[in-house]
GUDREN-904640 format. One record per residue (C-alpha): residue number from 1; x, y, z; residue in one letter. Coordinates in steps of 0.001 Angstrom, whole numbers. Layout:
GUDREN-904640
@k = NUM, xx = X, yy = Y, zz = Z, r = A $
...
end
This chain:
GUDREN-904640
@k = 1, xx = -1801, yy = -8886, zz = -28006, r = M $
@k = 2, xx = -1078, yy = -6293, zz = -25317, r = N $
@k = 3, xx = 2418, yy = -4931, zz = -25176, r = K $
@k = 4, xx = 4320, yy = -5659, zz = -21951, r = P $
@k = 5, xx = 4337, yy = -2805, zz = -19437, r = I $
@k = 6, xx = 7679, yy = -2251, zz = -17739, r = Y $
@k = 7, xx = 8480, yy = -324, zz = -14575, r = I $
@k = 8, xx = 11654, yy = 1360, zz = -15748, r = T $
@k = 9, xx = 12437, yy = 3635, zz = -12801, r = G $
@k = 10, xx = 11407, yy = 3978, zz = -9158, r = V $
@k = 11, xx = 12180, yy = 6244, zz = -6223, r = A $
@k = 12, xx = 10755, yy = 7407, zz = -2911, r = M $
@k = 13, xx = 11557, yy = 9661, zz = -13, r = T $
@k = 14, xx = 12023, yy = 8309, zz = 3485, r = P $
@k = 15, xx = 8703, yy = 8288, zz = 5339, r = F $
@k = 16, xx = 8384, yy = 10344, zz = 8509, r = G $
@k = 17, xx = 7981, yy = 13905, zz = 9677, r = R $
@k = 18, xx = 9345, yy = 16223, zz = 6959, r = H $
@k = 19, xx = 10008, yy = 19926, zz = 7252, r = D $
@k = 20, xx = 10181, yy = 19946, zz = 3450, r = A $
@k = 21, xx = 7086, yy = 21037, zz = 1555, r = S $
@k = 22, xx = 4837, yy = 18653, zz = -337, r = M $
@k = 23, xx = 6266, yy = 20148, zz = -3528, r = Q $
@k = 24, xx = 9831, yy = 19350, zz = -2478, r = D $
@k = 25, xx = 8933, yy = 15780, zz = -1541, r = M $
@k = 26, xx = 7062, yy = 15162, zz = -4792, r = A $
@k = 27, xx = 9851, yy = 16581, zz = -6909, r = Q $
@k = 28, xx = 12492, yy = 14543, zz = -5072, r = T $
@k = 29, xx = 10613, yy = 11328, zz = -5802, r = A $
@k = 30, xx = 9818, yy = 12253, zz = -9406, r = V $
@k = 31, xx = 13376, yy = 13282, zz = -10250, r = L $
@k = 32, xx = 14671, yy = 10152, zz = -8551, r = G $
@k = 33, xx = 12417, yy = 7898, zz = -10633, r = A $
@k = 34, xx = 13398, yy = 9677, zz = -13848, r = L $
@k = 35, xx = 17070, yy = 9295, zz = -12984, r = A $
@k = 36, xx = 16559, yy = 5620, zz = -12144, r = D $
@k = 37, xx = 14979, yy = 5183, zz = -15577, r = A $
@k = 38, xx = 17785, yy = 7211, zz = -17242, r = S $
@k = 39, xx = 15026, yy = 9357, zz = -18710, r = L $
@k = 40, xx = 14655, yy = 13043, zz = -19409, r = E $
@k = 41, xx = 11482, yy = 14729, zz = -18203, r = A $
@k = 42, xx = 10529, yy = 15619, zz = -21764, r = A $
@k = 43, xx = 10160, yy = 11917, zz = -22601, r = A $
@k = 44, xx = 7195, yy = 11593, zz = -20237, r = V $
@k = 45, xx = 3928, yy = 11766, zz = -22165, r = E $
@k = 46, xx = 1490, yy = 11755, zz = -19245, r = A $
@k = 47, xx = 1541, yy = 12081, zz = -15467, r = I $
@k = 48, xx = -727, yy = 10566, zz = -12808, r = Y $
@k = 49, xx = -608, yy = 12422, zz = -9477, r = A $
@k = 50, xx = -2109, yy = 10590, zz = -6487, r = A $
@k = 51, xx = -3085, yy = 12401, zz = -3303, r = N $
@k = 52, xx = -5951, yy = 12460, zz = -790, r = V $
@k = 53, xx = -5910, yy = 15741, zz = 1119, r = F $
@k = 54, xx = -3907, yy = 18161, zz = -1040, r = G $
@k = 55, xx = -6721, yy = 19934, zz = -2872, r = G $
@k = 56, xx = -7523, yy = 20752, zz = -6489, r = M $
@k = 57, xx = -5036, yy = 20537, zz = -9413, r = V $
@k = 58, xx = -2349, yy = 19486, zz = -6961, r = L $
@k = 59, xx = -200, yy = 17674, zz = -9508, r = G $
@k = 60, xx = 139, yy = 20742, zz = -11708, r = Q $
@k = 61, xx = 1080, yy = 22868, zz = -8703, r = V $
@k = 62, xx = 3692, yy = 20411, zz = -7409, r = L $
@k = 63, xx = 5472, yy = 19831, zz = -10720, r = L $
@k = 64, xx = 5314, yy = 23269, zz = -12363, r = R $
@k = 65, xx = 9029, yy = 23901, zz = -11703, r = D $
@k = 66, xx = 10302, yy = 20693, zz = -13308, r = L $
@k = 67, xx = 9776, yy = 21416, zz = -16981, r = G $
@k = 68, xx = 7020, yy = 18812, zz = -17124, r = L $
@k = 69, xx = 5110, yy = 21374, zz = -19093, r = D $
@k = 70, xx = 2001, yy = 20693, zz = -21123, r = G $
@k = 71, xx = 1760, yy = 16914, zz = -20847, r = Q $
@k = 72, xx = -1532, yy = 15386, zz = -19832, r = A $
@k = 73, xx = -1723, yy = 15344, zz = -16039, r = L $
@k = 74, xx = -4393, yy = 13399, zz = -14174, r = Y $
@k = 75, xx = -5046, yy = 14021, zz = -10485, r = N $
@k = 76, xx = -6191, yy = 10808, zz = -8786, r = V $
@k = 77, xx = -7995, yy = 10468, zz = -5439, r = E $
@k = 78, xx = -9298, yy = 7092, zz = -4271, r = N $
@k = 79, xx = -8601, yy = 7233, zz = -527, r = A $
@k = 80, xx = -5718, yy = 5001, zz = 585, r = C $
@k = 81, xx = -5826, yy = 3242, zz = -2792, r = A $
@k = 82, xx = -5098, yy = 6492, zz = -4661, r = S $
@k = 83, xx = -1523, yy = 5648, zz = -5631, r = G $
@k = 84, xx = -2377, yy = 2121, zz = -6746, r = A $
@k = 85, xx = -5347, yy = 3491, zz = -8687, r = T $
@k = 86, xx = -3031, yy = 5938, zz = -10458, r = G $
@k = 87, xx = -852, yy = 3023, zz = -11560, r = V $
@k = 88, xx = -3939, yy = 1116, zz = -12713, r = H $
@k = 89, xx = -5161, yy = 4039, zz = -14842, r = L $
@k = 90, xx = -1689, yy = 4480, zz = -16310, r = A $
@k = 91, xx = -1582, yy = 801, zz = -17266, r = C $
@k = 92, xx = -4918, yy = 1150, zz = -19068, r = H $
@k = 93, xx = -3610, yy = 4075, zz = -21113, r = A $
@k = 94, xx = -405, yy = 2250, zz = -21998, r = L $
@k = 95, xx = -2276, yy = -885, zz = -23055, r = R $
@k = 96, xx = -4614, yy = 1207, zz = -25164, r = A $
@k = 97, xx = -1633, yy = 2709, zz = -26966, r = G $
@k = 98, xx = -2432, yy = 6261, zz = -25867, r = A $
@k = 99, xx = 1101, yy = 6676, zz = -24500, r = Y $
@k = 100, xx = 4406, yy = 4833, zz = -24469, r = E $
@k = 101, xx = 5951, yy = 6323, zz = -21315, r = T $
@k = 102, xx = 4182, yy = 7774, zz = -18285, r = V $
@k = 103, xx = 4988, yy = 8826, zz = -14748, r = L $
@k = 104, xx = 2968, yy = 8029, zz = -11607, r = V $
@k = 105, xx = 3637, yy = 9616, zz = -8240, r = F $
@k = 106, xx = 1942, yy = 9786, zz = -4873, r = G $
@k = 107, xx = 2516, yy = 12355, zz = -2150, r = V $
@k = 108, xx = 991, yy = 13217, zz = 1203, r = E $
@k = 109, xx = 1860, yy = 15503, zz = 4113, r = K $
@k = 110, xx = -233, yy = 14209, zz = 6982, r = L $
@k = 111, xx = 1726, yy = 15846, zz = 9806, r = T $
@k = 112, xx = 136, yy = 19154, zz = 8838, r = A $
@k = 113, xx = -3318, yy = 17534, zz = 8927, r = L $
@k = 114, xx = -3394, yy = 15435, zz = 12085, r = V $
@k = 115, xx = -1491, yy = 17590, zz = 14536, r = G $
@k = 116, xx = 2195, yy = 17201, zz = 13816, r = G $
@k = 117, xx = 4227, yy = 14475, zz = 15497, r = S $
@k = 118, xx = 1492, yy = 13807, zz = 18058, r = S $
@k = 119, xx = -708, yy = 12225, zz = 15409, r = G $
@k = 120, xx = -4443, yy = 11777, zz = 15634, r = G $
@k = 121, xx = -7341, yy = 10266, zz = 13750, r = T $
@k = 122, xx = -7411, yy = 10977, zz = 10035, r = I $
@k = 123, xx = -10716, yy = 12678, zz = 9215, r = P $
@k = 124, xx = -13289, yy = 10682, zz = 7248, r = L $
@k = 125, xx = -15102, yy = 12012, zz = 4197, r = Q $
@k = 126, xx = -18014, yy = 14372, zz = 4804, r = R $
@k = 127, xx = -20040, yy = 13622, zz = 1679, r = N $
@k = 128, xx = -21829, yy = 10523, zz = 2989, r = D $
@k = 129, xx = -24489, yy = 11188, zz = 5632, r = D $
@k = 130, xx = -24544, yy = 7576, zz = 6818, r = M $
@k = 131, xx = -20758, yy = 7370, zz = 7149, r = T $
@k = 132, xx = -20743, yy = 10626, zz = 9089, r = E $
@k = 133, xx = -23427, yy = 9240, zz = 11378, r = L $
@k = 134, xx = -21337, yy = 6114, zz = 11974, r = Y $
@k = 135, xx = -18275, yy = 8234, zz = 12713, r = A $
@k = 136, xx = -20156, yy = 10349, zz = 15260, r = R $
@k = 137, xx = -21216, yy = 7115, zz = 16937, r = A $
@k = 138, xx = -17554, yy = 6120, zz = 17260, r = G $
@k = 139, xx = -17433, yy = 3660, zz = 14361, r = L $
@k = 140, xx = -14180, yy = 5002, zz = 12939, r = A $
@k = 141, xx = -11812, yy = 2663, zz = 11077, r = L $
@k = 142, xx = -9832, yy = 1655, zz = 14205, r = P $
@k = 143, xx = -13107, yy = 594, zz = 15804, r = A $
@k = 144, xx = -14104, yy = -1419, zz = 12735, r = V $
@k = 145, xx = -10783, yy = -3261, zz = 12742, r = Y $
@k = 146, xx = -11042, yy = -3794, zz = 16492, r = A $
@k = 147, xx = -14347, yy = -5578, zz = 15896, r = M $
@k = 148, xx = -12673, yy = -7734, zz = 13268, r = R $
@k = 149, xx = -9879, yy = -8525, zz = 15713, r = A $
@k = 150, xx = -12344, yy = -9413, zz = 18467, r = T $
@k = 151, xx = -14241, yy = -11685, zz = 16097, r = R $
@k = 152, xx = -11048, yy = -13389, zz = 14919, r = Y $
@k = 153, xx = -9790, yy = -14078, zz = 18445, r = L $
@k = 154, xx = -13198, yy = -15387, zz = 19522, r = H $
@k = 155, xx = -13959, yy = -17514, zz = 16483, r = E $
@k = 156, xx = -10585, yy = -19218, zz = 16240, r = F $
@k = 157, xx = -9777, yy = -19413, zz = 19948, r = G $
@k = 158, xx = -6466, yy = -17556, zz = 19953, r = V $
@k = 159, xx = -5082, yy = -14879, zz = 22239, r = G $
@k = 160, xx = -4224, yy = -11254, zz = 21518, r = A $
@k = 161, xx = -551, yy = -12226, zz = 21365, r = D $
@k = 162, xx = -1077, yy = -13306, zz = 17759, r = V $
@k = 163, xx = -2037, yy = -9726, zz = 16862, r = L $
@k = 164, xx = 1053, yy = -8439, zz = 18626, r = A $
@k = 165, xx = 3213, yy = -10864, zz = 16657, r = D $
@k = 166, xx = 2207, yy = -9146, zz = 13394, r = V $
@k = 167, xx = 3537, yy = -5844, zz = 14754, r = A $
@k = 168, xx = 6704, yy = -7541, zz = 16032, r = V $
@k = 169, xx = 7400, yy = -9060, zz = 12612, r = K $
@k = 170, xx = 6759, yy = -5919, zz = 10599, r = N $
@k = 171, xx = 8668, yy = -3619, zz = 12940, r = R $
@k = 172, xx = 11577, yy = -6054, zz = 12814, r = R $
@k = 173, xx = 11468, yy = -5769, zz = 9016, r = H $
@k = 174, xx = 11137, yy = -1980, zz = 9227, r = G $
@k = 175, xx = 14309, yy = -1795, zz = 11300, r = A $
@k = 176, xx = 16153, yy = -2966, zz = 8173, r = L $
@k = 177, xx = 14562, yy = -334, zz = 5907, r = N $
@k = 178, xx = 16219, yy = 3110, zz = 5736, r = P $
@k = 179, xx = 12983, yy = 4514, zz = 4237, r = Y $
@k = 180, xx = 10771, yy = 3396, zz = 7148, r = A $
@k = 181, xx = 9307, yy = 5874, zz = 9610, r = Q $
@k = 182, xx = 9821, yy = 3520, zz = 12567, r = T $
@k = 183, xx = 13098, yy = 1600, zz = 12734, r = R $
@k = 184, xx = 12929, yy = 250, zz = 16268, r = T $
@k = 185, xx = 12176, yy = -3435, zz = 16850, r = P $
@k = 186, xx = 9595, yy = -4201, zz = 19538, r = V $
@k = 187, xx = 8734, yy = -7201, zz = 21677, r = T $
@k = 188, xx = 5362, yy = -8856, zz = 22041, r = R $
@k = 189, xx = 5134, yy = -7483, zz = 25577, r = E $
@k = 190, xx = 5828, yy = -3925, zz = 24428, r = Q $
@k = 191, xx = 3084, yy = -4187, zz = 21825, r = V $
@k = 192, xx = 509, yy = -5568, zz = 24236, r = L $
@k = 193, xx = 1396, yy = -3062, zz = 26964, r = E $
@k = 194, xx = 1237, yy = -1, zz = 24690, r = S $
@k = 195, xx = -1738, yy = 2330, zz = 25081, r = R $
@k = 196, xx = -5123, yy = 790, zz = 24301, r = L $
@k = 197, xx = -6781, yy = 2357, zz = 21252, r = V $
@k = 198, xx = -9823, yy = 120, zz = 20665, r = F $
@k = 199, xx = -9868, yy = -3171, zz = 22511, r = D $
@k = 200, xx = -8018, yy = -5406, zz = 21629, r = P $
@k = 201, xx = -5906, yy = -3095, zz = 19419, r = L $
@k = 202, xx = -3127, yy = -1202, zz = 21157, r = T $
@k = 203, xx = -1160, yy = 1754, zz = 19827, r = L $
@k = 204, xx = 1681, yy = -323, zz = 18393, r = L $
@k = 205, xx = -882, yy = -2359, zz = 16435, r = Q $
@k = 206, xx = -2035, yy = 699, zz = 14481, r = C $
@k = 207, xx = -96, yy = 2367, zz = 11685, r = C $
@k = 208, xx = 1132, yy = 5874, zz = 12578, r = P $
@k = 209, xx = -1015, yy = 8649, zz = 11130, r = S $
@k = 210, xx = 1512, yy = 11491, zz = 11418, r = A $
@k = 211, xx = 3680, yy = 10728, zz = 8406, r = V $
@k = 212, xx = 4812, yy = 12494, zz = 5247, r = D $
@k = 213, xx = 6328, yy = 11031, zz = 2099, r = G $
@k = 214, xx = 6359, yy = 10681, zz = -1666, r = A $
@k = 215, xx = 7036, yy = 7884, zz = -4143, r = A $
@k = 216, xx = 7203, yy = 7741, zz = -7939, r = A $
@k = 217, xx = 7636, yy = 5280, zz = -10770, r = L $
@k = 218, xx = 8018, yy = 5358, zz = -14539, r = V $
@k = 219, xx = 5925, yy = 2971, zz = -16649, r = L $
@k = 220, xx = 6665, yy = 2261, zz = -20282, r = S $
@k = 221, xx = 5843, yy = -135, zz = -23098, r = T $
@k = 222, xx = 9433, yy = 288, zz = -24252, r = K $
@k = 223, xx = 11737, yy = -2417, zz = -22912, r = R $
@k = 224, xx = 14369, yy = -719, zz = -20743, r = P $
@k = 225, xx = 17972, yy = -977, zz = -21830, r = S $
@k = 226, xx = 19481, yy = 107, zz = -18508, r = T $
@k = 227, xx = 18019, yy = -2513, zz = -16149, r = N $
@k = 228, xx = 19679, yy = -5920, zz = -16013, r = A $
@k = 229, xx = 16416, yy = -7349, zz = -14690, r = K $
@k = 230, xx = 13373, yy = -5536, zz = -16140, r = P $
@k = 231, xx = 10209, yy = -5676, zz = -14057, r = V $
@k = 232, xx = 6817, yy = -6025, zz = -15770, r = R $
@k = 233, xx = 3301, yy = -5329, zz = -14572, r = V $
@k = 234, xx = 1635, yy = -8720, zz = -15004, r = L $
@k = 235, xx = -1714, yy = -7741, zz = -13502, r = A $
@k = 236, xx = -3402, yy = -4523, zz = -12435, r = S $
@k = 237, xx = -6846, yy = -4658, zz = -10806, r = V $
@k = 238, xx = -9025, yy = -2115, zz = -9008, r = V $
@k = 239, xx = -12407, yy = -3030, zz = -7539, r = Q $
@k = 240, xx = -15055, yy = -1124, zz = -5591, r = S $
@k = 241, xx = -16927, yy = -2372, zz = -2549, r = G $
@k = 242, xx = -20301, yy = -4060, zz = -2790, r = R $
@k = 243, xx = -23220, yy = -3214, zz = -546, r = T $
@k = 244, xx = -23277, yy = -5597, zz = 2391, r = E $
@k = 245, xx = -26496, yy = -7560, zz = 2729, r = A $
@k = 246, xx = -26953, yy = -7428, zz = 6490, r = G $
@k = 247, xx = -26137, yy = -9126, zz = 9748, r = I $
@k = 248, xx = -24957, yy = -12357, zz = 8113, r = D $
@k = 249, xx = -21976, yy = -10669, zz = 6430, r = D $
@k = 250, xx = -18603, yy = -12136, zz = 7377, r = D $
@k = 251, xx = -16450, yy = -9276, zz = 8680, r = I $
@k = 252, xx = -13356, yy = -11458, zz = 8317, r = L $
@k = 253, xx = -13861, yy = -12229, zz = 4617, r = A $
@k = 254, xx = -12377, yy = -9020, zz = 3095, r = A $
@k = 255, xx = -14571, yy = -9741, zz = 78, r = E $
@k = 256, xx = -13362, yy = -6810, zz = -2016, r = I $
@k = 257, xx = -9714, yy = -7822, zz = -1671, r = T $
@k = 258, xx = -10460, yy = -11496, zz = -2325, r = A $
@k = 259, xx = -12329, yy = -10490, zz = -5474, r = R $
@k = 260, xx = -9528, yy = -8197, zz = -6674, r = A $
@k = 261, xx = -6893, yy = -10825, zz = -5938, r = A $
@k = 262, xx = -8774, yy = -13503, zz = -7855, r = G $
@k = 263, xx = -8963, yy = -11250, zz = -10903, r = L $
@k = 264, xx = -5272, yy = -10385, zz = -10604, r = A $
@k = 265, xx = -4154, yy = -14017, zz = -10373, r = Y $
@k = 266, xx = -6242, yy = -14810, zz = -13437, r = R $
@k = 267, xx = -4834, yy = -11859, zz = -15387, r = E $
@k = 268, xx = -1241, yy = -12748, zz = -14516, r = A $
@k = 269, xx = -1755, yy = -16468, zz = -15052, r = G $
@k = 270, xx = -313, yy = -17346, zz = -11634, r = V $
@k = 271, xx = -1561, yy = -18738, zz = -8328, r = S $
@k = 272, xx = -1020, yy = -17601, zz = -4732, r = P $
@k = 273, xx = 1599, yy = -20331, zz = -4319, r = A $
@k = 274, xx = 3709, yy = -18721, zz = -7056, r = D $
@k = 275, xx = 4143, yy = -15378, zz = -5264, r = I $
@k = 276, xx = 7555, yy = -14768, zz = -3677, r = D $
@k = 277, xx = 7021, yy = -11503, zz = -1807, r = V $
@k = 278, xx = 4001, yy = -9415, zz = -792, r = I $
@k = 279, xx = 3445, yy = -5829, zz = 307, r = E $
@k = 280, xx = -53, yy = -5543, zz = 1788, r = L $
@k = 281, xx = -2198, yy = -2960, zz = 3565, r = H $
@k = 282, xx = -1515, yy = -3666, zz = 7255, r = D $
@k = 283, xx = -3059, yy = -472, zz = 8616, r = A $
@k = 284, xx = -3877, yy = -2550, zz = 11727, r = F $
@k = 285, xx = -2409, yy = -5864, zz = 12808, r = T $
@k = 286, xx = -5637, yy = -7780, zz = 12256, r = I $
@k = 287, xx = -5729, yy = -6535, zz = 8655, r = A $
@k = 288, xx = -2640, yy = -8554, zz = 7768, r = E $
@k = 289, xx = -4198, yy = -11755, zz = 9112, r = L $
@k = 290, xx = -7464, yy = -11093, zz = 7278, r = V $
@k = 291, xx = -5619, yy = -10414, zz = 4028, r = Y $
@k = 292, xx = -3616, yy = -13654, zz = 4265, r = Y $
@k = 293, xx = -6905, yy = -15462, zz = 3703, r = Q $
@k = 294, xx = -8239, yy = -12994, zz = 1113, r = A $
@k = 295, xx = -5063, yy = -13316, zz = -969, r = L $
@k = 296, xx = -5273, yy = -17104, zz = -901, r = G $
@k = 297, xx = -2186, yy = -17703, zz = 1249, r = L $
@k = 298, xx = -4132, yy = -19885, zz = 3666, r = C $
@k = 299, xx = -7602, yy = -21191, zz = 4422, r = R $
@k = 300, xx = -10077, yy = -19518, zz = 6740, r = R $
@k = 301, xx = -8924, yy = -19591, zz = 10357, r = G $
@k = 302, xx = -5341, yy = -20518, zz = 9490, r = E $
@k = 303, xx = -3813, yy = -17031, zz = 9221, r = A $
@k = 304, xx = -2377, yy = -17066, zz = 12741, r = H $
@k = 305, xx = -832, yy = -20476, zz = 12062, r = E $
@k = 306, xx = 764, yy = -19157, zz = 8880, r = L $
@k = 307, xx = 2190, yy = -16222, zz = 10812, r = L $
@k = 308, xx = 3519, yy = -18364, zz = 13662, r = R $
@k = 309, xx = 5141, yy = -20785, zz = 11209, r = S $
@k = 310, xx = 7485, yy = -18005, zz = 10083, r = G $
@k = 311, xx = 6342, yy = -18352, zz = 6466, r = A $
@k = 312, xx = 5537, yy = -14637, zz = 6148, r = T $
@k = 313, xx = 8711, yy = -13347, zz = 7791, r = A $
@k = 314, xx = 11980, yy = -12637, zz = 6031, r = L $
@k = 315, xx = 13546, yy = -16008, zz = 5310, r = G $
@k = 316, xx = 10123, yy = -17654, zz = 5100, r = G $
@k = 317, xx = 8237, yy = -19079, zz = 2150, r = R $
@k = 318, xx = 6437, yy = -15834, zz = 1216, r = V $
@k = 319, xx = 7699, yy = -12794, zz = 3163, r = P $
@k = 320, xx = 4936, yy = -10249, zz = 3753, r = V $
@k = 321, xx = 5784, yy = -6578, zz = 4207, r = N $
@k = 322, xx = 9593, yy = -6823, zz = 4148, r = P $
@k = 323, xx = 9546, yy = -3014, zz = 3977, r = S $
@k = 324, xx = 7962, yy = -2936, zz = 7434, r = G $
@k = 325, xx = 4522, yy = -2376, zz = 5955, r = G $
@k = 326, xx = 2260, yy = 434, zz = 7011, r = L $
@k = 327, xx = 2859, yy = -460, zz = 10663, r = L $
@k = 328, xx = 6568, yy = 428, zz = 10507, r = A $
@k = 329, xx = 7239, yy = 2146, zz = 7187, r = K $
@k = 330, xx = 4233, yy = 4464, zz = 7619, r = G $
@k = 331, xx = 1099, yy = 5251, zz = 5656, r = H $
@k = 332, xx = 1040, yy = 8626, zz = 3857, r = P $
@k = 333, xx = -2278, yy = 7729, zz = 2219, r = L $
@k = 334, xx = -1944, yy = 8759, zz = -1445, r = G $
@k = 335, xx = 1682, yy = 7608, zz = -1502, r = T $
@k = 336, xx = 1239, yy = 4100, zz = -136, r = T $
@k = 337, xx = 164, yy = 2218, zz = -3270, r = G $
@k = 338, xx = 3085, yy = 3621, zz = -5267, r = V $
@k = 339, xx = 5557, yy = 3035, zz = -2432, r = A $
@k = 340, xx = 4490, yy = -607, zz = -2211, r = Q $
@k = 341, xx = 5428, yy = -1028, zz = -5878, r = M $
@k = 342, xx = 8748, yy = 737, zz = -5386, r = V $
@k = 343, xx = 9568, yy = -1830, zz = -2688, r = E $
@k = 344, xx = 8374, yy = -4673, zz = -4923, r = A $
@k = 345, xx = 10623, yy = -3490, zz = -7774, r = V $
@k = 346, xx = 13610, yy = -3225, zz = -5465, r = W $
@k = 347, xx = 12930, yy = -6763, zz = -4226, r = Q $
@k = 348, xx = 12601, yy = -8196, zz = -7729, r = L $
@k = 349, xx = 15785, yy = -6473, zz = -8877, r = Q $
@k = 350, xx = 17823, yy = -7458, zz = -5825, r = G $
@k = 351, xx = 18126, yy = -3863, zz = -4589, r = R $
@k = 352, xx = 16477, yy = -4181, zz = -1167, r = A $
@k = 353, xx = 19608, yy = -4380, zz = 948, r = G $
@k = 354, xx = 19356, yy = -6100, zz = 4338, r = E $
@k = 355, xx = 15681, yy = -6924, zz = 3826, r = R $
@k = 356, xx = 16203, yy = -8602, zz = 444, r = Q $
@k = 357, xx = 14038, yy = -11646, zz = -285, r = V $
@k = 358, xx = 16372, yy = -14136, zz = -1926, r = A $
@k = 359, xx = 15482, yy = -15132, zz = -5482, r = G $
@k = 360, xx = 12239, yy = -13121, zz = -5663, r = A $
@k = 361, xx = 10691, yy = -13269, zz = -9151, r = E $
@k = 362, xx = 6995, yy = -12540, zz = -8505, r = L $
@k = 363, xx = 5663, yy = -9830, zz = -6201, r = A $
@k = 364, xx = 2132, yy = -8837, zz = -5196, r = L $
@k = 365, xx = 987, yy = -5514, zz = -3788, r = T $
@k = 366, xx = -2436, yy = -4941, zz = -2215, r = Q $
@k = 367, xx = -3957, yy = -1666, zz = -1085, r = C $
@k = 368, xx = -7456, yy = -855, zz = 147, r = T $
@k = 369, xx = -9026, yy = 2503, zz = 772, r = G $
@k = 370, xx = -12011, yy = 4343, zz = 2112, r = G $
@k = 371, xx = -14474, yy = 3673, zz = 4876, r = G $
@k = 372, xx = -18070, yy = 3952, zz = 3632, r = I $
@k = 373, xx = -21124, yy = 2852, zz = 5558, r = A $
@k = 374, xx = -22521, yy = -426, zz = 4275, r = G $
@k = 375, xx = -19510, yy = -1693, zz = 2280, r = V $
@k = 376, xx = -16297, yy = -3555, zz = 3109, r = D $
@k = 377, xx = -14076, yy = -793, zz = 1650, r = H $
@k = 378, xx = -14581, yy = 1815, zz = -1039, r = A $
@k = 379, xx = -11731, yy = 506, zz = -3199, r = A $
@k = 380, xx = -9156, yy = -2252, zz = -3347, r = S $
@k = 381, xx = -6261, yy = -2660, zz = -5718, r = S $
@k = 382, xx = -4027, yy = -5672, zz = -6377, r = V $
@k = 383, xx = -973, yy = -5611, zz = -8639, r = H $
@k = 384, xx = 1296, yy = -8491, zz = -9588, r = I $
@k = 385, xx = 4803, yy = -7708, zz = -10815, r = L $
@k = 386, xx = 7310, yy = -10104, zz = -12326, r = G $
@k = 387, xx = 10701, yy = -10331, zz = -13986, r = T $
end
C-alpha cells in the first residue's frame, strides 16, 4: 500500500511586478516553505524546480546560496503546467520510496520578458513549425479562447455579460487576497467596456501577462507533527493532449482536462460533488466556464447557470478560485501550479483569511499548459488534496 503523501509546508511571494531578482523570489518562497514545515534545508532529499523561460540548470543557479548542496535537483518545464508537473513527479518519487522529503518550487519573472508593466503577448514555442504557422496567422491563445467564447455564446444563447461575470467574481475574490496582483473589484460594465483583445474577450477577461512570483511546498511521507490539520495529496494526474481528429471536434469539451479529472477522481475515490474548493486555470474568462463542465461540476451548457447561481463564488456550494485565480492573482507560468496548491493548503487548514471557505476538507487544483497545433493543450494536471 502506498504511504500517504503530506504537504508539510507552503509559501509564496505576492504576485506582481518585482524589482527583486528571480533568485531572491525563489529563495523567499523556498525558505518560507521550509520554515512552515519546521524543517532544515539539509532534511530535503530532492528538489523539483519549475520554470518556463529561465534557461538551463535554473534551479541549481537559484538555490546555490541556500546550502541545498548536492541533493538531486530536477528542472521541470511543461509550459503553464510546469509547477503542477513538478509536484506530480515528486509524488511519483515519494510513492516509489526514492525519497521521504522533497521540495517543489516554481518561479517566473515575466515582466522582464513581455515588456515590463505594459505587458504583451507571451511568446509561443518555436520548435513546432505548424504552431509557428498558426501564430503568424494570428491564432495565438487569446484568439483560440475567443473562438471558444464565441461558440459558447452562440450555442447556448447567452450574452457576453456571462463572461464578464467570471471576471467580476474572481476579481472580487482577489481583492481579499494579499498575494494577488490585482486587488481592485470591477463591475460587469467595466469588464465589458475595457479594451477589446479578441472579440468577445476584453482586456479584463484575460489574465495579466506582466507578472512575477514564486511559490514552494514541502512534500513528505512522514506525517507532520507541527500541523494541527495535515493535508494529504489524494490524487496527482498529468495528461498530454491527443491529436484532434478534424472539424467535428468540440472546442468546448476541454477533453484533456476532463480526462485528467476523471483519473484524479478515481485515484482519490471521490466525486465532483465531494469537492469543497477549486483553484482552476482561468487564463481567460471562458476557460472557467469550459472547465466547470470538464471537472464534472455541471452538464454541458449549464456552466453559465452554475456561475449565476452563486455556487462558485465565496459562500457558495463549491467556491472556484477564491484566490482570485489567474485573472486577479496573476499567472507567472511556472509558478502557477504550485501557487494553486499553496492556496488549497491554506484553505484546507483554515489559513486563508478573508477569503476562507468554511469547513473545506477537499480541494482540487487544475492547470493546463502549452498551445500546440492540432491538440487541445500540450499538458493538463489535476490534483486533489484532503485533510
